[in-house]
N, C-alpha and C positions, 0 to 999 in steps of 0.2 A: 504494500500500500504506500501511496505517496501523499504529501500534503495536499495535492490536487484533489484527492478523494474526499478529504475533509471539506475543502472549499466547495466542491460539487454537491456534496450531501447537504450542506447548509443552504445553498442556493435552492436546491430541489425542495427542501423542506419549506422554505418561504413561499416558493411558487405554489406548492400544494396547499399551504394555508390560504392564500388568496383565492385559489380555485374553490376550496371548500367554502369559504365565506360567500363567494358569488352564488354557488349552488344553493346553499341553505337560505341565505337572505333573499335570493331571487325567487324562492318558493313562497315567500310571504305575500299576503295580500298587501298591495301598496298602502292601503288605508290603515294598516295596523303597524307600519314601521315606526311611527312616532308615538305609539300608545305605550305608556309606562308598563313595566313588568309587574309581577305580583308584588303586593304591598307597596306600590308606588315606586318600584325600582326602575332601573334604566330600561329604556326602549331598545328595540333592535338597532335603531340608528345610533343611539348613545353607545351601545356596545361596539359597533363597528368603528365609530369615531375614537373610542378609547383604545382599541387595538391599533389603529393607525397612528395615534399620537405616540404611543410607546415605540412603535417601529421607527417612526421618524426621529424620535429622541435617540435611539441606538445608532441610526445612520449618522446623526450629527456627532455623536461621541466618537464613532470610528473615523469620521472625516477629520476631527480634531487630532486624534491619535496619529493618523497618517501624516498630517501636516506639522506635527510637533507643537500644536497649540494646547492650552489648558482645556480640560474637559469642561463642556458647558454645564453650568450649575442647574440643578432642578429648581422649579419655581417654589418649592416648599421643602422644609427640612424633613418631612415625613411623607411616606407613600400616600396615605389617605389625603393629606393636604394637596399633594401634587395631582392626584386623581381628581379631586374636586376642582382644581384650577383648570386642568385639561377639559373637564366636562363643561365648566362654565364658559370657556372660550369657544366651545363648539356647539353649545346647546341650541343656538338659533340657526345653525347651518342647515341648508336643504339636504335632502337625501342625495341629490346629484353631487353636491359639493363634498359630502362625506365619502361617496364612492370614488371621486377623483382623488381625494387625499389618501384613501386606502390603496389605490393603485400607485400613486406617487411615492408613498412611504415604502411600499414593497420594492418598487424599482430602485429607490435610493439605497435601501439596505442591501439589496442584492449587488448593486454596483460597488458599494463599499467592501463587501466581502470579496468580490472579484479583484479589487484594487489593493487589498491588504497584503502585507508581506506574509510569508509563511510563518515567521516567528510571531508576528502580532496575532495572526489568526489562531495559532495554537495555544495562546494564553487562555488558561481555564476561565478567567473572568470574562474574556471576550466571547468565547464559545457559549458559556453559560448565559450571558446576556442576550445573545442572538436566539438561543432556545427559549429563554424566558419571555422575550418579546416576539417570538415566532410561534412554533407549534405548541409549546406548553401553554402559552397565553390563550391561543385559540381554543385549545381543548377545554380550558376552564370556562370560557365565555359562550361558546357555540352550543354546548350540550343542551341547555334548556330550550334554546331557540329551535334547535333541530328536532327536539322531541315534539314541539308544537306543530311541525309540518311533516312528521313521519320520516325524518331523515337521520335518525340516530346512528344508523350504520355508516353514514358519511363521516361522522366525527370519529367513530371507531376506526374507520379506514385511515384517517389522518394519523391516529395513534399507531396503527400497525405500520404505516409507511415510515413514521418517525423512528420506530424501533428498528426497522430494517435498515434505515440509513445509518443509525448508530452502529449496528452490527457489521455493516459492510464498509464503513468509512474508516479512515485512519485517524480516529479520534484519540486525543490524549486520554490516558487511563482515568484520571480524576474527572474529567469532563464527561466521559462516557458513564462513569458510576453515578454521577449526579443526575444525568439525563435519564438513566434507567430508573433511578429512585423516584424521580418526579412522575415518570410514566406509571410506576407501580402505585403511587398515591392516587393518580387518576383512576386506574382500574379498581383499586380497593374501594374508593368512594362510590364507584358504579356497581359494586357487588361482584366484580369479576376477579374473585380471589385467587384462582389458579394462575391467571395471567400476572397478577401482582406478585404472587409467590415466586414465579419463575424469574421475574425481573429483580426482586430483592435478593435472590440467591446469587445473582451476579454483582449487584451493587454493594451490598453490605460487606461482604468479605474484602472488597477492593478498597474501601475507604473508611478509616476509623471514625472520621467526623460524622459519617452517616450512621454508624453503629451507635454513636452517642445521641444523635438527633432522633432516631426512629422511635425509641420507647416513649417519648413525650409528644409524638406527632399524632394529632387527632385524626389525620387523614388515614392513618394505619390502625385505628383502634380495633378493627375487626380482626387484625392479625397480631395484636399486641402479645398474646401469649406464645406466638410462634417465632418471634423475632430472633431469639437466641439461636434456635436451630437453623433459621434461614441465614444467619450470619456466619455459621460455622463453615470453615474452609473444607 
């Protein structure tokens, strides 16, 4: 495997994210895209704007890294505050503008991945942020929307593709372990415990920090009593 395989897999994962967004959100009745979610939560439009905002943020960070500039600051010191600001900035955008931004943010991040040096791309923080603002982020936000239009399998397909890309690419060991752990959390929350177990058997033995994190992670509560055995080499 070469560093090119890592680069290709990250780009392919982002392209799959955007394709999945288009299919799931395109299946919605246009009249419902701005309707708040349960308990007054975000609408489908809000979710897509949120996903695009973080992709655009990561593209800006990578551009600064590539140019030797300081990393741009987040608008708030905490994630919830930043999310609130991103939401407020985009709340009045039309659906069309949000879609344009979703395309642009994906294209910008893929371009930065293509332009990054092999050394920069292999940094665990960089790979983790691309995953966190790409497939992992989409899996967390698209599931409830997909369930409403009968496309749950499309989100599962994105998870399966992400796993295949990790397995087949030249991923740094630490980055692969964290990616598999996060996929395991996604499957555990969805009740797919065998899939979660298989991923944890790879992730936990590979990374001590994950073995420390897992027992207190509520995403894995259904497997809490099995974590010691899953972490055994």
